[in-house]
N, C-alpha and C positions, 0 to 999 in steps of 0.2 A: 564592490557593492554587495552587501549581504541581504538576504531576505528570508522570511519565515511565513509559511502559509498553513492554515489548518481549516478543516471543513468536514462535512458529513458526506457519506457515500452509501451505496448499497452493495452488498457482497454475497458471495456464496462460499460456504465452507463445507468440507466433507468430514464427518465425524461419525463414530460408532457409539451407540448407547445400548447396553445390554438390557436395561430395564425400561426402555422407551416403547411406547405402543406403536409408534410409527415404524414403517418398514423401509423407508428411503434413507440413503446415506448422505444426501445433500441437504444442507440447511441454508435458508435464505434470510437475510435480515439487514438491519442498519449497521453502519461502521463509522469509525473515525479515521481520518487520514491527516497526515502532516508532512511538511516538506521544509527543510532548511537548506539553504544553498549560498554559495559565494561565487561571484563572477571573477574568474581568473584573468580573462581578457575579453575584448568585445565579441569574440567568437566562442569562447570556452567557459563553461560553468561546471562546478562540482557541488555535490550536496548529498543529502540523505533523505530517504522516504521512509515513513512509518505508516503501517496500516494495522488497525486493531478492530476486531469484531468479536461479538459475544452472542451466543444463542442459548436460550434456556427454555426448559419445560418443567413439568412437575417433579421429575426425578433427577434433575441436575442441570448443569450448564457446560457448554463447550466454549472455550476461548481460543482465539487465534491472533497471533501477532507476527507481522512480517517487517523486517528492518532491512533496507537496501542502501548500499552506497552507489551513487549514480554520477555519471559524467555526461555532459551534453555539448555537442559541437555544432556550430552553425557555419556551413561552408560559405554562405552569402549573408553578410550582415544586414543587408537591406530587404531580405526575403524572410518569410516565416518558416521555411524548411529547416529542420534540424535532425541530427542523429543522436540518439540517446542510448546509453548502455549502462548496465549495472550488475551488481552481484550482491546477494544477501542471503538471509536465513529466515525461515518461518518456524515458529514454535508455538 
């Protein structure tokens, strides 16, 4: 069984702006998230997560995108507990 999920989120990114009037390196704002996955077995699922965020001011904008490959394992199929691991890249 395959599935796709998308939605809105809130995030924090760290960026440096030489021309910005603000002195703080952390920027807060809205973000978009997405997930696509496939159930391999009743206990195991694999997929990909995407997170995209943009922050802008008068002198420019900072964009961040993170892409992760993930695997999820449920030791007990009747319980909500799961172990999730992944690896990815942000740019």
